[in-house]
N, C-alpha and C positions, 0 to 999 in steps of 0.2 A: 390584643391589649390597646394598641394604638388606635384601633377603630372605637373601642368602648370610651378612650379618653376623648376621642373626637365627639362621640354622641353626648357626652355630659359637658361639653364646653358651653358656657353660658350663651355665646352667640348662636350656637346651634340649637340650644334649647329654646331661645327666643324665637328664632325662626319656626321651629316646630310648634310652640305654643300658639303663635298667631296665625299659622297655618290651619292648625286644628280648629281654632275658634272660627276662622273664615268658613271652613268646610261645615261646622255646625250651624252657622248662620245661613249658608246656602241651602241646608236641608230643612231648616226650621221657620224661615221667614214667612212661610204660607200658613203657620199654625195659628195665627192671631186674628181675632176680630178686628173690626174697625172702630176707631174712636170718633168722637163728634166732630172734631175739628178737621179730619181728612178731607172731607168733600168741599169744605169751606176753603181750606188752604190750596187746594187744587185749583178751585175757581179763581182764586187771587193769583196764583201763578200763572194760570191760562190768560188772565187779563194782561198781565206783564209781558208775557210771551208775545201775544198778538199786537201789543202795542209796538214791539220792536220788529216784528216779522210780517205785519199785516200786509204791506204791498206785495212782498214776496209770495205769501198765501194766497192772495186774491188772484194773482196770475197764475195759479197752479191749474193743471188740466184735471185735478181730482175734485169732485163735487164736495166730498165731505171737508176737505181741507179749507175750500173757499167758504162753506157754510159756517165753519167754526170761526173764521175771520170775520165773517158778516155778522154773526150773532153775539160775538164778544162785546163787553161793555166797555165804555171809555175809561182809561185808567185815571184821568184827571177828576172825574166824578164819581169814582167807584167807592163804595163805602169801606172797603178794607184797603184803599189806596196807601196807607201809611205803613203797611206791613212789607218789608223787603222780601222779595222771593227769588232772588238770584239762584241760590242752590236749588230751589224747588223746581226752577224751569227746566232743569237738565231732563227730569222724568217726562215733561211735556214735549221736550224735543224728541224723546224716544217714541212718544205717541205720534208725533208729526211723521217720523220715519216710517211708522207702520199706517199712515195715512188715517189717523184717528178711528181706526176700524177694530182696536182691540176691545175686548169685553170690558166691562166695568170692573170685574174681579181682577182681570189682567192689569188693568190701569193702576189699580191701587197696589197690587203686589209688587209692581215695578217700583212704586214709591217705597214700599217696605224696605225692599232690597237697597234701594238707594241710601235710605237713612242708615240702615245697618253698615254699609260700606264706609260711611262717613265716621261712625262711631268706631268702627274697626281702625280707621285710619288714625282717629284720635288717639286710640290706644297706642298705637306704634310711636307716635309723637310724645306721649307720656312716658313711654319705655326710654326714649331717646333723652328726655330731660333727666330722668333718674340716672341713665348711663353717663351723662356728663357730670352729674353732681356727685355720685358716690363711688368710692374706689372698689368696694366690695362687688363683684360682678353679678352675684346672686340676688343682691337687693333690688335691682331694676326687674327681675323675674318675679320676685314676690309681689313687687308694686303693680306689674301687670296683671298678675292673677287677681289682686285686690280690685282692680279697675274692672276686669271682665266678670268677676263673680258677684258683684253687688246686684241682687236679685231685681230691684225696681228697674234698673238700668238695663239688665239683661234682657227684659222684655220690651221696654219703652224704646230700646234702640232699634226696634222695627217700625213702631206706629206713631211714635211722638215726633212729628216731623218739624216742630218748632224748637222744642226747648232742648232736645237731645242734639239737634243739628247745631244749635247754638253752642252748647256745652262743647261739643267735638271740635268746633272751630276755635273757641277761646283756648282749648288745650293746644291745638296746633299753632295759634298765635303766640301762645306763651312760650313755645319753643323757640320760636324765631326772635321774639322780643328779648329773651335771655340770652341768646347768642349774640343779639345787637348789643346788649348792655355789657357783655363780656369785654368789648372793646376791640376785638380782634376781627379784622376784616368787616368793619362796619358798613362800608358802602355795599359788601356782598349780602348783608343780611338785612339792610333797612328796606329794600324793595320786596321781598317775601314777607317780612314782618307787617309792612304796610298793607300788602294785599290781603293777608290773612285777618289783619284787624278790620279791614273794610268788609270782608265777608261776614265776619262776626257781627259788626256793627249792622249791616245790612238784614241779618237774620233777626237780631233784636238790638235795639238801639243802645240797650246797656253796654254793649260791645265798647263803646266809647270810653268807658270807665278803664278798661285795660290800657287804652292808648294813654289816658291822663297818668296813669300809674307809671308806665314806661317812661314817659317824659319827665315825671318827677324824679324818678331814679336816675335818669340821665344827668339831670340838673344837679343833683346832690353829689354824683360821682365827680362831675366836672369842677363843681366848687371845690371838693376836697383836693383834687389835684391841680387846683389853679388854673384850669383850661377855660378861661372866661369866654373866649370866642366860641369855643365847641359847646359851651353851656347853652348858648343861644342857637347856634347853627343846627345841632343834631335834633332837638325836639321840633324845631320848625320844618326840618326835612322830613321827619317821620309823620308828623301831623299833617303837613301838606300833601304828602305822597298818599297817606291814608284817605284824606279828604277827595282827592282826585280819583282814586281807584273807587271809592264810595259812590261818587258821582256817576262813574262810568257804568257801574253795575246796578245802579238804582234808577230805572226809568222815571219814576215819579218826580224826581228832583231835577231832571234835565232842563226843563222850561225855566225854572228859577231856583238854582242850586242852593242859594244861601237861605232864601225865605222858605223854601219848601223843607229844607233841612231843619229849620228852626220850628217849623210847624209841625213836623214829625216829633221832635223832641217834646213839644208842648203838649201834643195829643197823648203821648205815653206818660208824661209825669201827671197829666189830669185825666187820666184813663176813665171813662165813664160806661161805656156800652154794656158791661155785663152787670145785670140788675138783679139776678138771682141770689138765693142764699145757699149755704153749704154748711155741713155738719162739721163742727169743731168743739172738742171737749164736751159732747152731749148736747150742745145748743146749736141751732140754726143761726149762722151769722152772715152778714153781708161781706162784700169784697174789702170793706175798711177793717182790716184785721188787728187785734190787739198785738202790742209790742212782743210778746212772748210767742207769737205764733210760729215763726221760724224756728225757734228753739225747740218748741213742743214737737212739731213735725219732723224735723230732722232727727231728734232725740228718740222718736218713736220708730222710724222707718230705716235707720242706718244700723247695721249689726253692732252689738255692744263692743265686739272686739275692735272694729274700726273707730268707734268713738274713745275707747281707752287709749288706743295708739295715738289718736290725734290730741288727747289731752297730755299725753306724755311729750308728744312732739312740741306742743305749745310751751310746756315747761322748759324743755331743753333749749329752744329757740330764745325764750325770754332769758333764761339764764346765760347763754353765750352772747346775747346783747349787752348784759350787765357787764360781762367779763371783757367785752368789746372784741370778741373772737367769732362773730357771727358771719356765716357765709352769705354772700348777696342772694342766692337763690332761696335760702331759708327766709331771709328779711323780706325778700320780695313776695313770697306767698303768705307770710304772716301779715304784712301790711294789707295785702290783696284782700284776705278774708276779713280782717277787722273793719277796713274802710267800706267793704261791700255790705257787710252786716249793719254797720252805722247808717250807711246810705239807705238801706231799706226800712230801718226802723225810723230814723230821722226824718225822711221824706214821705214816711207813711205810705209807701208803694203799694198798690192794690195787688191782693193775692187772693186766690180761691182754690179749693179742691187740691190740698196738698201743696208741696213747696216747689212744684215744677218751674214756676215763674222765677225761681231763684237758684236754678240748678248751676249757674256760673259759680256759686260758693263751693260745689263740690270738687272743682279743679284744685284750689289751694288746700281744701281739706284733705284730698287724697295725698298730696305731696307731704304735708306735715305728718300725716299717718305713717307713711313711708319712711320719713326721717326717723321716726321713733324706732321703726324696724331696724334701721342701720345702727342706731345708738345701742339698741338692746344686743345686737350681735357684736357689738365692740366691747361691752362690759364684761369683766371676768365672771361676775355672779350670774349673769344671764346668757351668756353666749352658748351654754349648753343646752338649756331647756327652751330658750325663745324660739329657736327654729321648729322645734317639735310641736310648741303651742301654735305657731302659725300653720303649720300642716293639719293640726286639728280642726282649728278654726275655719280654714279655706276648704278643707275636706268637707266639713259639715255644710258650708254654703253650697258647694258643688252639688252634694247630694240633695240639698233642699231645693236647689234650682231643677234638678232632675225630676224629683218627686212631685213637684208642683207645676211643672211644665203644662200649659202655657200662660199659667196665672201669677207669674213671679211679681207683677206689677202690683199686688196687694201685699207684698212682705211686711211685716211688723216684727221687730226683735222680740227676744223672749221676755223682756220686762212689760212691753206695751201690748203684746198680743193678747193677754187675758181681758184687756179693756178696750181693744180696738173696735169690736162690733158696735158697742153702744156710744163710743165717743168720736169716730172718725168715719168721713166717707170713705167707702171701700173701692168698688169699681165704678168711680164717677164717671168714666168715659163710656161704660156700659160695653167694654170690648169682650166680655164673656158671653154677651147675649148671642153672639153669633153661634156659639157652641149650643146654647139652648135651642136655637133655630134648627140646628142639625139634628138635635134630639127629636124634635117634633117631626122632622122628615123621615127619620128612621122608624118612628113609632106610630105614626098616623098615615094609613094608606090612602086618605082620601085625596082627590085629584086638586081640590080647592081647599085650602086651609086658611082661615081669617086670624091673623096675629097682630096684636098691638106692639109694633116695633117701630123705631125711628128709621128714615131713610137709608142711612149709612149701612146697617147690617143687610138690608135688602140688596144694595148695591153689591155686596160681597158674594151674593149667591151666584151660582152658575145659572145659565139660561132656562135650564130645564126645572131647577128649583123655584126660580122667579116665578114661573107660571103656576106652580102649585101654592106658593105663599102669596097670599093677598095682603098687602100691608094696610093696616089700619091704625092711625096714630092718634094716640091720647084719646080714644073713644071706645068705652067697654061695651058699647051697645052692638050686639051682633057678632061679637068676636069669639072665636074658639079658644083662644090662648092669650094669656097676659103675662108679660114679663116685667117683673118688679125689679127695680133698681135699688141700690144701697146708698144713693147719695142723700136720701131723705131721713128724717129723725126716726130712731128705732121704733118709737111707739106707733109709727104710721106704716111699719113694714109687716103688714098683716094681709091676709087673703081678702081680696075684694068680696063683696056679697054675691054668692052665686058661683063662686070658684073654689077649687081646691088645689092644693100644692101637689104636684106630680114629680117634680125634679128640681134639683138645686146645684150649683157649682160650689164645692166646699174646698176651703184652703186652710189647713191648720184648725180645723174644727168650726171655722167661721163660714157662713153661707154669704158669699159675695153677690149672688144673684139667684132668684127663684123663678120658677116657671109654674103658673097656675093654668089649669084647665076648666072650662065651663061645666059646671055639674049638670049632667043630663037628667031631666025629670021625666 
């Protein structure tokens, strides 16, 4: 009996949950294809890494290591120099340990595992935030399941090496910032808070918004308690340490810390490089999106149960603000999401292909949703049925994730699903194309097969398959197979002349990518 009670203790259940999730990640990280940004981001990380390690690498006895150092571009003039790559240099260091002799598939799978481990760590810190906030020990467990089971993140937690890394470190930074704002042991928490904020900001410059929010709350707290000296001191300490850590981990700003940091801010506020169009509400639009873009994309791709919980949480927090009984954590995350939404809309920040550029919003969104779970479990009229409803909703998501593995990244909720195919870009990063290439390899016995695919999917193949697949990009002349993506308008998703559809990846009745074979005459 004692052993059974031990097993159902929340702490033990939490350890078991995150252990199981870790095991799942270790067994599934190699199930996903490659996104467009992977090779570009690795290149940026490599340039940053060589900038720091160049002299050491040039003195190496290994020819591969020396050649990597010699061929790397100069960071100061590199086209992606504004993108911080502190986190992404860790997989490069692993490549270095293996003397840059890993296959391209092994190289990118290491990156997949690294991104997952960061997301897994972010989930642990989300659990710790909830544990500090709520007295019911089972609420943080439910919150951890909500975090893990969101389908789009379940998949992107492997291959989205910018947005998910950023989200994960915003979550980690939020934990340390809230501990710092608690007022207990401020000196103990200011250093990890500043470091986590610096890492988040290095990953995406928008991480600075969390620093500003932390300083704002610190000032308001000290004004309320008439601590006027601390009102100035603590924000300066946190901001100063964050900037110092940011400089240390961002090689691009070393030469001119202030001017290069300002230049980085200016670059992303006036972001111009992406000039393509993407499908939104049935139309092909540019990166300058309408004001409702975020609301629509989030409303279409977040489970209905999560959205309802979030709305309840907003209502509860608003009511407690009126009653002047609001908890600082609740207020922090409400202000966090409101100000971030306002910033995206007011500054007309460029976005395209989903809402991945605004994944920072999902951090406060999740907290406020879990707040609603806690309140529903406290109320007399809902405490009996609320847990069972949550079990059903989360159970459905778990089954959906299993049934649609590894294509969870095209999840649409039950309201948006019937309209998704004609109104939204689906597999915009063409991750599923890797599986279509595998279909070709399994069903076509020729030694050389000409396929129209982009470079990334070819890099993910093993050496033997690379010899069989001859990559021809954006040219249907002379190809045996053509893979059509779903980034384009629905009326253009038709078979090219002289080709017939032989296979498709289908999720919830929606074809997220199609394989066409040349018709033999």
